[in-house]
C-alpha positions as CSV (number, residue, x, y, z in Angstrom):
1,X,-0.1,0.0,0.0
2,X,1.5,3.3,-1.0
3,X,2.1,6.2,1.7
4,X,-0.5,8.5,0.4
5,X,-3.2,5.8,0.6
6,X,-2.1,5.0,4.1
7,X,-2.3,8.7,5.2
8,X,-5.9,9.0,3.6
9,X,-6.8,5.9,5.6
10,X,-5.4,7.5,8.8
11,X,-7.3,10.5,8.2
12,X,-10.5,8.7,7.7
13,X,-10.0,7.1,10.9
14,X,-9.3,10.2,12.7
15,X,-12.4,11.8,11.4
16,X,-14.4,8.6,12.2
17,X,-13.2,8.8,15.7
18,X,-14.2,12.5,16.0
19,X,-17.6,12.0,14.7
20,X,-18.2,9.1,17.2
21,X,-16.5,10.8,20.1
22,X,-17.8,14.2,19.7
23,X,-21.0,15.2,21.2
24,X,-21.4,18.1,19.0
25,X,-19.8,19.4,15.8
26,X,-20.7,22.3,13.2
27,X,-19.7,22.2,9.6
28,X,-18.8,25.6,8.0
29,X,-17.8,27.1,4.7
30,X,-14.8,29.5,5.5
31,X,-14.5,30.9,1.9
32,X,-13.6,34.5,2.1
33,X,-12.0,34.7,5.5
34,X,-8.6,36.1,5.8
35,X,-5.7,34.4,7.7
36,X,-6.2,36.9,10.7
37,X,-10.0,36.1,10.8
38,X,-9.3,32.4,10.6
39,X,-6.7,32.6,13.3
40,X,-9.0,34.6,15.7
41,X,-11.8,32.0,15.1
42,X,-9.4,28.9,15.7
43,X,-8.2,30.8,19.1
44,X,-11.7,31.4,20.2
45,X,-12.5,27.8,19.6
46,X,-9.5,26.5,21.1
47,X,-10.1,28.6,24.3
48,X,-13.5,26.7,24.5
49,X,-11.9,23.3,24.1
50,X,-13.2,22.8,20.5
51,X,-11.1,21.5,17.7
52,X,-11.6,23.2,14.3
53,X,-10.2,21.3,11.2
54,X,-10.3,21.9,7.4
55,X,-11.1,18.4,6.0
56,X,-11.5,17.0,2.5
57,X,-15.1,16.3,1.7
58,X,-14.3,12.7,0.1
59,X,-12.7,11.6,3.4
60,X,-15.5,13.1,5.5
61,X,-18.1,11.0,3.3
62,X,-16.0,7.8,3.9
63,X,-15.8,8.2,7.6
64,X,-19.5,9.4,7.8
65,X,-20.7,6.5,5.9
66,X,-18.7,4.1,8.1
67,X,-20.5,5.6,11.1
68,X,-24.0,5.7,9.5
69,X,-24.1,9.6,9.0
70,X,-25.1,9.5,5.3
71,X,-27.5,12.5,6.0
72,X,-24.2,14.7,6.3
73,X,-23.5,14.1,2.5
74,X,-25.7,16.9,1.4
75,X,-23.7,19.3,3.3
76,X,-20.3,18.2,2.1
77,X,-20.0,20.5,-1.0
78,X,-17.3,23.3,-1.3
79,X,-14.6,24.0,1.4
80,X,-15.6,22.3,4.7
81,X,-14.1,23.0,8.1
82,X,-15.6,21.1,11.1
83,X,-15.6,22.3,14.7
84,X,-15.7,19.3,17.0
85,X,-16.5,19.4,20.7
86,X,-16.3,16.3,23.2
87,X,-17.4,18.3,26.0
88,X,-19.8,21.2,25.7
89,X,-22.3,20.7,23.0
90,X,-23.3,24.5,22.9
91,X,-19.8,25.9,22.5
92,X,-19.2,25.3,18.7
93,X,-22.5,26.5,17.7
94,X,-22.4,29.6,20.0
95,X,-18.9,30.7,18.8
96,X,-19.5,30.0,15.2
97,X,-22.8,31.6,15.3
98,X,-21.4,34.9,16.8
99,X,-18.3,34.9,14.7
100,X,-20.6,34.6,11.5
101,X,-22.7,37.5,12.7
102,X,-19.5,39.5,12.6
103,X,-17.9,38.0,9.7
104,X,-20.4,37.5,6.9
105,X,-17.9,35.3,4.8
106,X,-18.3,32.5,7.5
107,X,-21.2,30.3,6.6
108,X,-22.7,27.6,8.8
109,X,-23.8,24.5,6.9
110,X,-25.1,22.2,9.2
111,X,-24.3,20.4,12.6
112,X,-24.1,17.1,14.6
113,X,-25.6,16.9,18.1
114,X,-25.1,13.6,19.9
115,X,-24.7,11.5,16.6
116,X,-27.4,13.1,14.9
117,X,-27.4,15.5,11.7
118,X,-29.1,18.9,12.6
119,X,-30.0,21.7,10.4
120,X,-28.6,25.5,10.3
121,X,-31.8,26.6,12.2
122,X,-31.0,24.0,14.9
123,X,-27.6,24.9,15.1
124,X,-28.7,28.6,15.7
125,X,-31.1,27.4,18.4
126,X,-28.4,25.4,20.1
127,X,-26.2,28.6,20.0
128,X,-28.9,30.5,21.8
129,X,-28.8,28.0,24.7
130,X,-26.7,29.2,27.8
131,X,-23.2,27.8,27.9
132,X,-22.4,25.0,30.4
133,X,-20.7,27.4,32.7
134,X,-23.8,29.9,32.6
135,X,-25.9,26.7,33.3
136,X,-23.6,25.6,36.3
137,X,-23.7,29.3,37.6
138,X,-27.5,29.4,37.3
139,X,-27.8,26.1,39.2
140,X,-25.5,27.3,41.9
141,X,-27.1,30.6,42.2
142,X,-30.3,28.8,42.5
143,X,-29.1,26.7,45.2
144,X,-27.2,29.3,47.3
145,X,-30.4,31.1,48.4
146,X,-32.1,27.9,49.9
147,X,-28.8,26.7,51.4
148,X,-28.2,30.1,53.0
149,X,-31.7,30.3,54.2
150,X,-31.3,26.9,55.7
151,X,-28.2,27.8,57.6
152,X,-29.8,30.9,59.0
153,X,-32.8,28.8,60.0
154,X,-30.5,26.3,61.7
155,X,-28.2,28.7,63.5
156,X,-30.3,29.0,66.5
157,X,-31.0,25.5,67.3
158,X,-27.5,24.5,66.5
159,X,-26.1,27.2,68.8
160,X,-28.7,26.0,71.5
161,X,-27.4,22.5,71.0
162,X,-23.7,23.6,71.5
163,X,-24.5,25.4,74.8
164,X,-26.4,22.3,75.9
165,X,-23.5,20.0,75.1
166,X,-21.1,22.4,76.9
167,X,-23.2,22.4,79.9
168,X,-23.4,18.7,79.9
169,X,-19.5,18.3,79.5
170,X,-19.0,20.9,82.4
171,X,-21.5,19.1,84.7
172,X,-19.6,15.7,83.9
173,X,-16.3,17.3,84.7
174,X,-17.6,18.7,88.1
175,X,-19.0,15.3,89.0
176,X,-15.7,13.5,88.2
177,X,-13.8,15.9,90.3
């Protein structure tokens, strides 16, 4: 087997692995973006733990077919870059949607969410969801109120329990001496 074919097979296996292991991915057409814009986009995605790769459509089709994502074929026309996220399913959609608003040359083609192909509209809906960090902050904020209220309610009885236990300790010490 020649080296070019071995390299293509390696790339197909890598794409296949990313398609299987990512909980979200967004396909884009990046034509018209200059080097500085692509660099800025990659930086934003990397900071969010998202990998952005320019891939050959034929190799993506082979990998997609092997994992049962033939619905992806219709979006694999023209230059394609895919943002893969294994952790935060909202991050690639949010970053790419925001970037596309400022840079009209970036076009979102479609997405993948937990192994299912999703439309541009669904990618935009996903982008409108709060990020993982925002959701965690909201949950913790929601819990903070009840917990601090509970602490305030329990302070009096706990203080009284401490006084009673201290009085019992002193009484036992006095009896022992």
